[in-house]
N, C-alpha and C positions, 0 to 999 in steps of 0.2 A: 687499392689493397692492403691499406693499413690495418689496425686494430678496429672493428666494428664499432659504430656510434652505440652508448648505453642508451634504452630508449628509455621512456619516463615509468615510474613505478607503476606497477600492474598491468603496463602495456607490455604483450608478448612482441618479442623482437621480429623484425622482418625486414625485407630489402626494401628500402623507401623512393628507388628509381630503377629504370631499367638499366640506366649505367653501372649501378652498383650491383644489380642482378649479372650483368654482362663481366665484369670486372671477378666477381665473385667467383664465376662458374669458370671463368681462362684461368684464373689462381688454382683452382681445384684441379683443373685439367692438366695444368703443367705439372703439378706434382704425382699424379696418377700414373707413374709407370709401375706397370704389374699388379700391384696389390691395392688397387684404385677403392676397394671396400674400407679400408682402413683411412685413407684418406678423406673420404666422402664423409664418414663418420665422425671424424675429428674435426672437419671443416664446419660442417652442418650441423650437427647437434653439441659438441664441445666448446668451438671457438664461436659460432656464430649465433648459435642458439636459435636458429631458425626451426628446429625441429626437437621434440623431446624424444628419448631414445624409445619409446612407444611408436611415436608417430614414425619413426625412421624405419623401426622393422616393417610397421604396415606398409608404409609407401615402397621400400624396400621389395617386399614381397610382390605386391602390384608389377613393379618395374622388372621383377626377376620372371615374371610370365610373359610380360607382353614381348612380343616381336621388337629384335633390335638389342643394342649395348645397353645393359642395366643403367648404368649411371648416366646415359643420354636420356633414358626414359625418363629417371627421377628428374633430371636438370628440367625437363621440359612438363614434367607434372607439377613443380614446385614455382616455375615461372607463369605457367598459365592461373594456378592458384590464385597469386597476388596481383596479375597483371593481364589476366586472359591472353588471349591469342597473341599479343605483343611481347608479353615477358615468356611465352614458351619460346617464341623465335630468337629473343634476346640471351635466353639461356643456353639454348642450342649454337648459336652462333659465338658464345662464350667457351662452350665444350667442344668445338671443332675449328674455329679458323687460326690460332696461334699452335693448336699440337699438330694442324694438318703443315702448315709451314715448316715444323721441326722435322717434323716426319718426313716431309720432302727432301729437306736439305741431309738429312741423316742417310736416307735412301742413298742421295747421289756420292756422299763421301765415303759410306761403306760398300759400296756395291763392289769393288776391287778386292775387299779382304772379309767379305762373310764367311768365307771357308778355313781362314786362318784359323787355327786350333785355339790361339790366344782370345780371340773374337767368342768362337763357341763356347770356351769355357766362361767365359766372363757373363755369357747369357745363361747358362745353366745357374751360377750364381745368384743372379738377378731373380731367376725363378725359385729358388730357396727362399730369398728373403722375402717375395712377395707371397710364398705359401705361409709364412710366418707371421706375417704382418695380419693376412687375412684370418689366421687361427684364433691371433691375439685380439683381433677386434670381434669374433665371434664369441670368445669367452667373457669381453667385455660387455657384451650385449644380452647376455643370457640374463642377468638378473631384471631387466625388463620384462621376461615372459612371466614374472612371479605374478604380474597383473591380468595374463592373459585369460580370456575367459573358458578357454577350454581346459585349464587346471597344471599345475607344474609337472606332473607325474606325465599327463598325456604329451605335453610338450616334449619333456625328456623323451619320452618313447619314439615319438615321430623324429626327432634328432637322430636318437641311436638307429631307425629302421631305415632314414634313408642314409646313414653313412653307412652301414652294411649292402644297402640295394647298391649304391653307386662304388664305393670302394671294395666291397667283398665281392659282390655277385657282376659287378661292371654292367648292370643294366642300363639301357638308353636313360639318359636325362628326362626327355618328354614324357617317356613311360611311368618316370618316379614322379612327376610331378603332376600327370594326369590320377594316377592311383592315389598315391598317399596324397596329393594336394587336395584332391577332390574331396576325398574322405573327411581329412583335416576341415572343409570349408562348409560340408556338410554337419559336421559334428559341433562346429564352432557356431553354425544357424541355430541348431537345436537348441543349443546352452543358452544363446542370447534373447531365442523365442521364450524359454524356460522363466530367464531372469526378467524377461519383459512381464510376463504373466504374473511373476510372485510381485512384481511392484505393483500392478494393478489391482491386485486381491489386498494389498497392502493400503 
């Protein structure tokens, strides 16, 4: 769980063994209390550099719309990318094994004090910090949208519309994903097709 090894010049950093993959996601999972998006981005993009900001946004978007927890989906995608099924299982084990043991231990310890005002206040405070972490990470990743095929203005429009739909109108997340997400996919597909046609003509 120490500092990742520096790869040879010109080679993109990557996990070099199943053990490295397992411990990387174990360390990530043990940090991910609440604001897991911030932790995932810092660990995989900034520290280990297994993903660029653009790759992280694309992979996180896929993990977001798949069934199950986002970060678990992402871990399995990255594990499979480098080591196939064995990598996906190693990453999944890293994400779940030690956190599961910790949660079981905490459940046993806190079962008698969960209703205490001090404990409930602490949980609310953690929620506020988690929201701040997620917001900060989102702002940090916005710069990567400059290279998005849909264009800077369209991306900002989708961000604003999504925020209003969920925070303002309280629309269900599934409907927002199908509506705005589906429209964004179609628009990006058309832009990619137009770009590809332009390259062929050149």
